[in-house]
Each structure stands twice: as C-alpha cells, then as structure tokens.
N, C-alpha and C positions, 0 to 999 in steps of 0.2 A: 471728827472728834472735836471736842470743845477745847478752849484754852486750858481750862483747869484739868481736864483729863490728860492732856499732853504733859503737863507738869507732874501729875500723879504718876503717869507711866514712866517718865524719866526718874522720878524718885524711887519707884519700885524697882526699876532696873538697877539703880545705884545700890539699893539694898541687896539685890540679888548678887551683884558683883562683890559686895562686902561679905555676904554669906559664903560665897565660893572661896574668897580669900581667907576666911576664918577656918577653913578645913585643913587638917594636917596634910592631906593629900587628896587629889581628885581622881575619880575612877576613869581616867582617860589613858588608854595604853599609849606608851611612847613608841611611835612608829619611825620617827626620824629626828635628827638633831635639833632643828629649829622649830619643831612643832609648837612648842609653847609660845614662841614669838608670833606665829601665825594665829594662834588662838587669842592672844592679847590683841593683835591687830583687828581681828574679826569682832571681838567683844566691844572694843572701843569704836569700831566703825558703826556698830549699832547704836552705841551711846552718842556718837556724833550726830547720827540721824535724829535721835530723840531730842538731843539738846537743840538742834536747829529748829525742829518743830515747836519746841517749847518756847524758845526765845524769839521766834519770828513774829510773835504777837506783840512783843515789847519793843524790839529794835527793827525798824524798817530798812535802814541803810544796809545793803548787802555786806559791805566790808566790816562794819561793826558787828553784824550778826555772825559773820564767819569767825572773826577774831574772838568774840565772846564764846561761841560754841566750842571752838578748839581749845581756848584757854580753860573753860570749865572742865572739859574732859581731861586735859593735861594735868590740871591741878588735882582732879579726882584720882588720876593715875598715880601721882606722887603720893597722895595719902594712902592709896591702896598698897603701894610698895612699902611705905613706912609701916602700915598695919601688918603686912606679911612678915616684916622683920621680927616682930614679936610673937608670931604664931609658930609653935613648935612643929617642926617638920617642913616648914616653908622657908624661903629665902627671898631677900629683896635684891632686885637687879635693875640697874640703870637702863639696860637694853630693853627690859620689859616695858619700862616707862616710855622709852622712845617708840616702841611698837604701839603702845597705847595712843600716844600723841599722833603717830603716823596714821593709825586707823581712823581716828577722829578727823584728822586733816584730810584724808582721802575721801571720807564721807562728805565733808563740807565742800570739797572741790567738786565732787560728782553732783551734789545738789545745786551748786552754783552754776555748773556747766549746763544742767538740765533746765535752769531758769526758775527753780523753785525758790 
C-alpha cells in the first residue's frame, strides 16, 4: 500500500467507528458481561495497526511513532465516547475508553516487538 492509501484506510476506519457509535444499538447478541469491552479492545487494536502504518511514513523514531499512534487512538476513543453520550440508546463509559486505549497500545506493542 502507498502512504496515501494507508491514511485513507485509517480515515475510513474512523468513519466506520463513528457510524457504529451513531447507532442506537448494535446487532450483536450479549453473550457475557465484558463482551463490549473486548469488542472495544479489538476495534481499537485494528485502529492501532492502521495508525502505526499511517504514521510510520512521517515518524521514523519508534518511540515517537508508538506514542503518536496510541495517542491518536486514545483521543479518538475519547471523542467516540463523547459522541455516544449524545446518541439516544447509547451511553458513554470511561472503561470503554480504557479498552480502546489498551487495544491500540497492545497493537503498537505487538508491532514494536515484531520489529515493524
């Protein structure tokens, strides 16, 4: 993929997350208590991968790249929770934001360990 296509993919994924957050409810059956936290973790794990890919062309130093990727996802997670606060049928939760940040952080950790 090219540099621009990585940024476009990250942008489209952010739009997808926004669209999901704008729904009054999601068609996912609740199977266990912390399922939504795992879904948040997984969604932001993917966002962390996409952010890393997008930002690696701009920031070559691994620590700066990691910090920027995690920070971007965490800030997006905060705005996502703020957005959900105003969507009828949804609620905002700090633990969801922590799951978002954790998912992005774990993605960046994995990429760093793999040497990408």
